[in-house]
N, C-alpha and C positions, 0 to 999 in steps of 0.2 A: 868706081870700086864698091860702093854701096848704092842703095836706093836712093839716098838724099845727098850723100857727101863724100868727098874724095878721101883718099888714103890718109892724108895728113890730119883731117879732123877725126878719123876713126882712131888713130894712134894716139891723139891727144885724148880721147875718151878713154882708150885702153889704159893710159897713165892713170887717171883717176880711178878706174875699175881695179886695178892691181894695187894701188894704194888702199882702196877700201877693203880688199882681200887679205890685208896685212903684209904686203910686200914692202921692202925697202925701195922706193921709186927716186931716190935722191940722184940727181943729174940728168934723170931722163927727159925732162922737159928742155934742158939744154941741149940734149943729143937731138931732140926732135927739131929744134930751131936750126941746128947745124946742118941737118938733112935737107932742109929747104923742101923742094918739091920733087927732088930725086926719088923716084920710086924704089929703086933698088936700096938706096940708104934707109928710105923710111921702114922697108921690110926688115932691115937688119935691127933697126930700133925696136920694132914689133917683135922680132923674134927674141930679142934680149928680154923684153917684158915678159913674154910668155915662158921664158925659162926661170924667171923668179919664183922663189918660194916664200911662203909667209915668215916673218921674223919669228925667231925662238920665243920672243916675249909676247906675241900675239895670243891674247887670252881666249879666243874663241875656238871651238872645237866645230867644224862645219863640213861635214862629209856631204856627197851627193848621191851615194848609194842607199837603196832602201834599207837594207839590213842594217848598215852603219847609223842611218838617220834613227831607226827605232832603237838601237842601243843607246843613243843618247837622249831619248825623249824622257820626260817624267811620267809618273804613273797618270793613268786616266781611264775613263770608261770607254771600251773599244767597241761596245754595243749597247744600245739604248732600246728599251721595250716601249714601243708605242701601241698601247692597247685601243686603237682607233677603230671605228666601223669604217665600211667602205665609203661612205659619204663624206667622213670627216677627212680620211687620207685624200680623197680626191679634191676636197676643198683646200686642204693645204698645198697640193700640187699646183692647182689653178693660182692660189694665193702666191706662190713661189714665182712662177711664171709672170704673173701680172706685176708684182712687186719688183722684180728685176726690170722689166720694161719700163714702169714708171719712174723709178729711180735713175735709169739710164736717159730717158727722155728728157727729165729735169735737168741733168747735167750737160747734156750733149751741146747746147748752144754755147755753153761757157767753156768748152774745151778749146780755148783760145789763149794766145800767150799773156794777155793782160791778167787772166784768172788764174792761169796755171803757174806762172813764175813771177807775176806782179809787175808793175809798172810805175813811173813817176815817184819812185821811191816809196811805194805802198805795196803791201803784201797782196797776193792774190785774192785772200778772202775779204779785204777791204774794197777792193775794185768789185767784188760781186755785190757786196752790201750797197755801193754806190750805184750799181747798175739797176737794182731793184728799187732803190730809193728814187732813182731819177725817172723811173716809170710809175711812181706813186703805188708799189707794190711791196713795200717794206712793211713787216717783216715777210720772208717767203711763205705764202700759202698756196702757191699754184706754180704752173709752169713758167718757164723763164719768159719774160716779155722780149719781143722783137726789137722793140725801140726804147731808147731811153735818153732822157737829156744828158746822161753821163757822158755819152759818145763825144759829143761837142765840148762839154765842159772839162773833161779829164783824158780825152783821146784813147777812151777803150772801146772796144767793140767785140761783139759776140762772132761765133765762127758761122756768119751767113752762109758760106760757101757749101757747108755740110749738113747744116741743121735747120734750115726755115721751117720744114715739116714739123719740128719739135716745138717750135715757139708757141707760146700760149694762144696767139691769135689764129694759128693754123693748124694746131695739132688735131689729128683726125685718126691717127694710127700710129704704131710704134714704127718708125722708119729704120731703114737699114743702118746698121753700126755693127763694128767689129765685136762689141761686147755681146750682141745678140746672136751674130753668126756663129761664134764659138759655142754658145750654149746650144745652137741647133747640131753644130757637129759633134758635140758630146753625146747628144741624144741618138744621133745617127751611128756612132761608133758603137753604142751599147745594143742598138736595135740590130745591127749588122753581125757584130762579132761577140756579144755578151761581155764576159770577163776575159775572153781570149784575145788580148791585143797588147801591143808594146809600142816603144816610140817608133818603130819601122812602121807599123799600121798608121801611126798618127801621120806620118810624112806622105804616105800614099793616099790617106784620106784628103789631106790638104790639097795634094796635087790634082786629086779628082774635083774637088769642089770649090777651091778658091783660086783666084787669078793672083798674080804677083802684085796687083794693084791694091789687092785686100788685106795685104799683111804688111806689118810695119816692125821696125826695130829688131828685136831679137826674133821675132817670127820670120821677117824678111830675109835675114841672115841665113837663119837655118833652112829656110825655104831653097834658098840658093845652093847652100852646102850639100842638102839632099839631093838636089838635082845633079849636083857633081859626082855624088856617091853612086847613084842609080845609073850614071851613064856607063858605069864599068862593072856593076854587080847588079843581078836581077834575080827574079823569083818571087814567089809568094811571100816568102820571109827568109831571105838568105841566112845561112848559118854564120857567116862573118860578120853580119851587121853589127854585132857587139863591139867589134874591132873599131868601127867607124863613129860610134855614138858620141864619144867625147869630142872628137874633131868636129863633128856635124854640129854641135851645139856651142862650140867655142871658136873656131876659126873665124878670125875677122869679125867677133861678135862681142863687142864691149857692153852690150845690152843684156847680158845674160844673167844679171840680177835685177832686171827692170821689171815692170809690172805684167807683162804680156801673159806669162803662165798663170797669174793669179786670177785673171779675168776669163779664163778658158774652162774653168773647172764646174760650173753650175750643172750642165748637163750630166756630168758624170756624178756629182753629189745627190742630185735628185734620184738617180738610179739607186744610189746607197743610202737613202733616207733611213736616219735612225742608226746608221752604222758609221760612225766617224773614222774608225780605222780603215774600213774598206774605202770609204770616200777619200781619204788622204792617199791610199795606195793608188788608186784610180788617177788622182791628180798627179802623183809622182811619175806614173807613167808617161802621162800626157806632158808634162813640164820637162821630163828628161830628153826630150826631143830638142828642145831650144834653150834651156837654162840649167844653172847650176847653183848650188848652196842656197842662199837666201831667196833667189828667184824661185826655186823649188819648194822652198818652205813657205813662201807666201801662198802658193797654190794649195799645199797641203793644209796649211792653216785655215783658209778660207773654205776649202772643201769640207773639213771636218766640221767646221762651224755650220755650214749650210745643212749638212746631214742631221747634225744634232738639233738643229731648229725644228725640225718635223716633229720633235718629241719633247723637247726642253722649252720653256717659256721664259727663264731667267737669263737676261743678256749677259750678266758677268759670268754665270755658269757656261754658256754658250762660248764666250772666249776663252775661258779656262780649258774647255774641251779641245778648242782649236789648239791652243798651246801644248796640250799633252800629245800632239802627234808631231811635233818638231823639237829639234835638238835645244835642250834647255840651257846650253852654253853657247847659242849662236847670236848673232848681232839682232836677228829678227825678235828673237824671244825677249832680249834686253829691252829693245825698242817698244815692244807691245806692253811689257811691264810697266815702263814709264808712261806711255799712253793711258793705261788704266788707272794708274795713280792720279794723273792730271784729271781724268773724267770723274773721278771720285771726290776730287777735291774742289771742283768746279761746278757750279750750278747754272751759270750764264752762258749761253750758246756762244756769244762773241768772245767771251774771255777764254771759252774753251778753245776755239779755233785759233785764237790769237797765240795761246800758249803752245798748242800742238805745232803752229807754223814755226814758231821760235825755236822749238825743241829739235826740228827735223828738217829745217830749211837748207841744211847742208847737202842733202840728197838732190839728185836730179828730180824734177817735178814728175817724172813718170817712173821713178825707182819703186821698187816693191816696198821698202821698209818704211818710208814716211806714209804712203798710201794705205798699207796695212794698218799701221798705227792710227791713222785718222779713222779708218773704218771701225777698229775696235773701239776708240774713244766714242764715236758717234752712237754705236751700238748701246754702251753703258749709259750714255748720256741720255738716249731716247727712252729709257726705262720700259721699252716695249711699244712706245707710241710710234706708230709708222710714220706719220707725217714729220715729227720731231728728228726721226733717224735719218730719212733720206735728204731733209733739208740740211742738217748739221753736216752730213757727210759732204754734200755738194757745196756748202758755204766755205767749207775748209780750203777750197781751191785744189790745186795739183791736178790730178787726172779725175776731174769732175764727174764725167759721165761712168767711169769705171767704178768710182766709189759709190755713187748713188745706186747703180746697179747691184753691186755686191751687198750693200746694207738693205736694199729693197728686197733682194732675194732672200735674206735670212729673216727679215720681219715679215715678209709675206708667208714664208713656209711656216713660221711659228704661230702667226696670227690665223692664217687661212683667208680665203678670198672674202668670206662673209663678213669679216672685221675689217676690211680695208676701206678707207674713205672712198665714197663714191666720186668726190671731185677729182681724184687722183686716177681712178679707173675708168670711168664712163667716157673721157676724151679718147681713149686708145680705140674704142668701138670693137674690142676682141679682134684685132687685126694686126698682123705682123707682116712687114715686107723685109725678109731677112737677106736678100740678094743671093740665095742658095736655091738651087733648083729643087722644086716641090715646096718651097717654103716662101714663096714670093708671089701673091700672098698666102697666108694661111691664118686660120683663126688661133689666137693665142689659147683658147680653151682646148683646141685639138693638140697642141702642142703638150699642154698639161696632161691630157688624157694618154698621149703616147708615152710620157715619162712615167705616168702611174703604171701602164702596162709593163713597161721595162723594169720598173721597180718590182711589180709582182713576179715577173719572170726570172729575175735574179735570185729570188727568194727560194726557188725551187732547184 
C-alpha cells in the first residue's frame, strides 16, 4: 500500500494526523482495531477520517493556498536590499552550498532511531551526547565519529548503512543525500523554467530525475499519486491539473505535514536571495505538490529565512522574517514563538536541546513543526557562530541531517564562505555526489556559481 507499511499502519498514522489538524478522532482507533486487516473495512475507516472537519473550537487558521496564506501572515519585509559587490555575492552563495553540505554531513550518520526518537528511556539528544563522549569527542567539534564505546555500553548505533562516507574517519566529499538532491533539483528547476513553474512541473521534474527509491514519506506518496494522475491526463501542463492537486498531495498521505517540503527549498531560496516573499512563494509552489498546511508553512518559513540570510546577519531577525511569510495563527507560528523564547532564556546548549525536546516530543521525529522549532532555536542560540549553530541543530536529535543542513545553509549564506571554519569545509574537498545525472560528482563551487547565475537571471 505504501513504500514501507501496509494500509493498517497508514490509517493509524492518518488518525494521528487528523487529530493534529483539529478533528475529533474519538472512536477512530477502535474502528481501526475492529477492521483488522480487511482492506475494504480499513478503507472505510480511512474515508471516514478524510471526511472529518476541524472542530469549531480549533483555534488555528491554516489555509494551504498562497493568497489565503498571505492574508493570514503578519507584516514583514518582502524584499531586502543587499548592496554587495559581485565577489561578496558569490562568496555568500558558496557559503550557502558549503554550509548546507557541512551541516548535512554532520547529521547524516545520526539519522538513526536511537538519535531520532531516543532509546533506553533516553531522549535522542542524550544518545548523541553519549555517542560523542564514547568516542572521546565531546563536545561536538568535528564530524560524527564512526565508532564509539556507547554502542556496546548503551545499545545505540549510527546509520552505517547509509552514511559511512560522512563519518569523521572517512569523509572526503559530500555523499549523496535527499537533503542535497532536492537542493540540486531546485537549482535545475530555476535553470530550466525560471519563475514559470507550478506543482505539476515539480512532479515532472521528480519523475525525470528521481527513482522511487530516492523518495520517502510524503514525497513517496505524492510520487505514486502523480504517476496515477499522469496515467490518464497528459500534456506539457494540463489545464485540469489543478483539479487533481489536493488529491495528489493528500490521498493515502498521512505525512503531508512532515518535514519533506522543508528540506526541498534551498535551491529556490538561493535564486531568490534577498527576497523572502519570492522565496516563500517558490517554496509554496514546490511544497504544494506533496504537503498541506504546516507542511507547506515549514517550507515557506525556511525558504524565507535562507533568502533573508544573504542580506541579514542578525539570527533573531532572520527567524522573524521567516515567520512573516506564514500564517500568524498557525500551529507552526505558535511553535516557533515558543522555541524563540526557549532559546532566548537558555544559554547552555544541553539545556536548550533538552527543553526543546520536552516541548515538542509529541510530534513524530520527522514532523515539520518540531524540527523547524529546533532550527529556529539553534539559529538564535548560535548568535551567528557557524559551528555552534550546526552542532546545536544536530545535537537536538529528530531529523539530524535535515536540521544541520538547514541551519548550515542559513549561516553559510549569512557569513559567506570566507568566514566558515576550515575544519568543517576542507574535508568536503569541494565535491558533491548527488546521485542526480550531471551532479555525480560535481564541484560544490560550481553548484554555487550556477545558483548565483540563476539569481542574476531572475533579477532581470
